[in-house]
C-alpha positions in Angstrom: 169.5 48.6 56.9 173.3 48.5 57.0 175.5 51.5 57.7 176.2 53.1 54.3 179.7 54.0 55.4 180.7 50.4 56.4 180.1 48.5 53.2 182.6 45.7 52.8 185.8 46.6 50.9 187.1 44.3 48.1 190.4 43.7 50.0 188.4 42.2 52.8 187.3 39.3 50.6 189.4 36.1 50.5 192.1 36.1 47.8 190.9 32.9 46.2 187.3 34.3 46.1 188.5 37.5 44.4 190.5 35.4 41.9 187.4 33.4 41.1 185.4 36.5 40.6 188.0 37.9 38.2 188.0 34.6 36.2 184.3 34.9 35.8 184.4 38.5 34.7 182.2 39.6 37.6 182.6 42.0 40.5 181.3 42.1 44.1 179.1 45.1 43.4 178.6 45.9 47.1 182.3 46.8 47.4 182.0 49.4 44.6 178.5 50.6 45.2 179.5 53.9 46.7 181.9 54.6 43.9 179.1 54.6 41.3 176.2 55.8 43.6 177.6 57.9 46.5 175.3 59.1 49.2 173.7 62.5 48.9 175.6 63.9 45.8 177.4 62.5 42.8 181.2 62.0 42.4 181.9 64.8 40.0 185.1 64.7 37.9 184.5 67.7 35.7 185.8 71.1 37.0 184.5 74.6 36.4 187.0 75.9 33.9 187.6 79.0 31.8 189.3 79.1 28.4 190.6 82.6 27.3 190.2 83.3 23.6 192.9 86.0 23.9 195.4 83.3 24.9 194.2 80.6 22.5 193.8 82.7 19.3 197.6 82.9 18.6 197.9 79.2 19.1 195.0 78.6 16.6 196.6 81.0 14.1 200.0 79.3 14.4 198.4 75.9 13.8 197.6 77.2 10.3 201.3 77.2 9.4 202.1 74.1 11.4 199.4 71.7 10.2 198.3 71.5 6.5 194.7 70.6 6.0 195.5 67.3 4.4 197.3 66.2 7.6 194.6 67.3 10.0 191.2 66.8 8.2 189.9 69.3 10.8 192.3 71.8 12.4 190.9 71.9 15.9 192.1 72.9 19.4 190.1 70.8 21.9 188.9 72.4 25.1 189.8 69.6 27.5 188.3 69.7 31.0 191.2 69.3 33.5 189.1 67.0 35.7 188.4 64.5 32.9 190.8 62.0 31.2 192.5 63.9 28.4 191.9 61.0 25.9 188.1 61.6 26.3 188.6 65.0 24.6 185.7 66.4 26.5 184.8 69.9 27.8 182.1 68.4 30.0 181.2 64.7 30.4 178.7 65.1 27.6 179.7 68.1 25.5 182.8 68.9 23.4 184.0 72.5 22.6 186.9 73.2 20.4 188.3 76.0 18.1 188.5 75.2 14.4 190.2 77.3 11.7 190.2 77.2 7.9 192.7 79.2 5.9 191.9 81.2 2.8 191.5 79.0 -0.2 191.2 75.8 1.8 188.5 73.1 1.7 188.1 70.7 4.5 187.3 67.1 3.4 183.8 65.9 3.1 182.6 63.5 5.8 179.8 62.4 8.1 179.7 61.0 11.6 177.4 59.7 14.3 178.1 62.6 16.8 175.8 65.6 16.4 177.7 68.9 15.8 177.1 72.6 15.5 179.5 75.4 14.5 179.4 78.8 16.3 181.3 81.3 14.1 183.9 83.4 16.1 185.6 85.6 13.6 186.2 86.1 9.9 184.0 86.1 6.8 184.0 84.4 3.4 183.8 80.8 4.7 180.9 78.4 4.3 179.7 75.0 5.5 177.9 72.6 3.2 175.3 70.2 4.6 174.1 67.6 2.1 175.5 69.9 -0.6 173.5 73.0 0.7 175.9 75.9 1.0 175.5 77.8 4.3 177.5 81.1 4.6 179.2 81.6 7.9 179.1 85.0 9.6 180.3 85.8 13.1 177.9 84.6 15.8 176.0 82.3 13.5 175.1 78.8 14.7 175.2 76.2 11.9 174.1 72.6 12.4 175.7 69.5 11.0 173.4 66.7 12.4 174.3 63.1 12.8 175.1 61.2 9.6 174.7 64.3 7.3 177.5 64.9 4.8 179.3 68.2 5.4 182.5 70.0 4.5 183.9 73.5 4.9 185.6 76.0 2.6 187.1 79.5 2.8 186.6 81.8 -0.2 187.8 84.9 1.7 191.2 86.4 2.2 191.7 85.8 5.9 191.5 82.9 8.3 188.0 82.0 9.6 187.7 80.6 13.2 184.7 79.0 14.7 183.7 76.9 17.7 182.9 73.3 17.2 180.3 71.8 19.5 179.8 68.1 19.5 178.2 65.3 21.7 181.0 62.8 21.0 181.7 62.5 24.8 178.3 60.7 24.9 178.8 58.7 21.7 182.3 57.4 22.4 181.6 55.5 25.7 178.4 54.1 24.1 180.6 52.5 21.3 178.7 54.2 18.5 181.1 57.0 17.4 182.5 56.7 13.9 183.2 58.8 10.8 182.9 58.1 7.1 184.9 60.0 4.5 183.2 61.2 1.3 184.0 62.9 -2.0 183.8 66.7 -2.3 180.8 67.8 -4.3 181.6 69.5 -7.6 178.9 72.0 -7.2 176.7 73.2 -4.3 173.1 74.3 -4.0 173.5 78.1 -4.3 170.2 79.6 -3.0 169.1 81.5 0.1 169.0 79.2 3.1 165.7 78.2 4.8 166.0 81.0 7.4 165.6 83.5 4.6 162.8 81.7 2.8 160.5 79.1 4.5 161.2 80.4 8.0 161.7 84.1 7.4 158.5 85.1 9.3 157.9 84.2 12.9 154.9 82.0 13.4 154.8 80.7 9.8 156.1 77.3 8.7 155.6 75.3 5.5 152.1 73.8 5.4 152.1 70.0 5.9 149.1 67.7 6.0 148.3 65.8 9.2 150.0 62.7 7.9 153.2 64.4 6.8 156.0 64.4 9.4 158.2 67.6 9.5 161.9 67.1 9.0 164.2 66.8 12.0 166.4 69.6 11.0 164.5 72.1 8.8 166.6 75.1 9.8 170.4 74.6 9.8 171.7 78.2 10.0 170.7 80.5 12.9 171.9 84.0 12.1 173.4 85.9 15.0 172.3 89.3 13.8 168.7 88.1 14.1 169.3 86.5 17.5 171.0 89.6 18.8 168.1 91.8 17.5 165.6 89.5 19.2 167.5 89.7 22.5 167.6 93.5 22.3 163.9 93.7 21.5 163.0 91.4 24.3 165.1 93.4 26.8 163.0 96.5 25.9 159.8 94.8 27.1 161.0 92.4 29.8 160.7 93.5 33.4 163.9 94.0 35.4 163.2 90.8 37.3 162.8 88.8 34.2 165.8 87.2 32.5 166.4 87.9 28.8 166.9 84.4 27.7 165.9 82.9 24.3 166.1 79.3 23.2 167.1 78.0 19.8 164.5 75.5 18.5 163.2 73.6 15.6 160.7 76.1 14.1 158.3 73.3 13.2 158.2 71.4 16.4 159.6 73.7 19.1 162.1 71.0 20.1 165.8 71.3 20.6 167.8 72.1 17.4 169.9 69.0 18.2 168.5 66.0 20.0 171.2 65.8 22.7 171.9 69.5 23.4 170.0 72.7 23.9 171.3 76.1 22.6 170.1 79.4 24.0 171.1 83.0 24.0 171.2 85.4 26.9 171.4 89.2 27.3 172.7 90.4 30.6 171.8 94.0 31.2 174.3 96.6 32.4 174.5 96.3 36.2 172.5 93.1 36.3 173.3 90.1 38.5 171.4 86.9 37.7 171.5 83.7 39.7 170.7 80.6 37.8 168.7 77.6 38.9 171.0 74.7 40.2 170.3 71.8 37.9 171.7 68.4 36.9 172.6 69.6 33.4 176.1 70.2 32.2 176.5 73.7 30.8 179.0 75.6 28.7 178.9 79.4 28.2 180.5 81.2 25.3 180.6 85.0 25.6 179.3 86.5 22.4 179.8 90.1 23.2 180.6 92.5 26.1 182.2 91.7 29.4 180.8 89.3 32.0 181.7 87.9 35.4 180.6 84.2 35.7 180.7 82.9 39.3 180.6 79.1 39.6 180.5 77.6 43.1 181.9 80.8 44.6 184.8 81.2 42.2 184.6 84.2 39.8 185.7 84.0 36.2 186.1 87.4 34.5 185.2 86.9 30.8 185.6 88.9 27.6 184.2 88.3 24.1 184.7 84.7 22.9 185.9 83.4 26.3 184.4 80.0 27.3 183.4 78.7 30.8 182.1 75.2 31.5 179.8 74.6 34.5 179.6 71.2 36.2 176.3 69.5 37.2 174.5 70.9 40.2 176.8 74.0 40.4 175.6 77.4 41.7 176.0 80.0 39.0 175.7 83.8 39.0 176.0 86.0 35.9 177.0 89.6 36.6 177.5 92.5 34.2 179.3 95.3 36.0 179.9 97.3 32.7 177.8 100.0 31.1 177.0 97.9 28.0 174.9 94.7 27.6 176.7 91.4 27.6 175.6 88.5 25.3 176.1 84.9 26.1 175.5 81.6 24.2 174.6 78.7 26.5 174.9 75.0 25.5 173.7 72.4 27.8 172.7 68.7 27.8 169.2 69.2 29.2 167.5 67.2 26.3 169.7 64.2 27.1 169.1 64.5 30.8 165.4 64.8 30.3 165.1 61.9 28.0 167.0 59.7 30.4 165.0 60.9 33.4 168.1 62.3 35.1 167.1 66.0 35.0 166.3 67.8 38.2 166.5 71.3 39.6 167.5 72.1 43.2 165.9 75.0 45.2 
């Protein structure tokens, strides 16, 4: 077997041969093999990065006066990873995070798109998201799904701006040449009724009865209320042993699968004084602090985080969560484990 460090370089090839390769739209793959498949570990572009909500909030509020809704469609500040090309508009190679704001009395245009999306409400009340004309109220901490190719719009019936975090998988869809958007007309009326979390899925362990030949819907629950998630975390912390992490995964209540097909969402409670090292894995991860104060150490660098701060974690990184305060800290985790698993790329390192 040849020495992996002495593969032929493209400049070592004759000039006329290289020109013929270019004319035929081919490459001498051996000259670039280590660029796409390096030995021992991947070439990682994404960097562990923290975004401070305290710094970004004034910029988001100012955007409300700088950019009218009709000129923006969606008024969003993208969290761009400094290690990735800016035009990719990506927080990790597969996940996008960005702050969105809607002002009192505004309605964002109706549209649908290929990328899967979720909204994590940061602050404010009185806003809503509609998905296929179903009106879903937005309260701080809630996770609301807008799945691929489902019509959706937003409105604010309150008196103050409402800010939320957009989470999308367009960094996956764009390089696959499938990302697009379709505009639609705003509905004249909405379905005004309790959402499925307050009706069909209000009792743990119970789902609508379906015969063996009836397939459950892909997205039966579209709003995951934070007050219930937080309560479940607190209850779990009461019974979990000190060695056991308090970590709950959002899932489709009828199948147990991920709430979106490309991304997993989960919530953590980190106890006062607790330090928790996470398993090193091939998944890209993004953390959003939902409450409290937390130190997130990534590959030896510590990021001190407060409520609504965001940290992205590259693949294979070592991560430690530490709560040095006297109050519990709450964390929302978004990762691409479902994508990695479906592709056969997921692995954990000991």
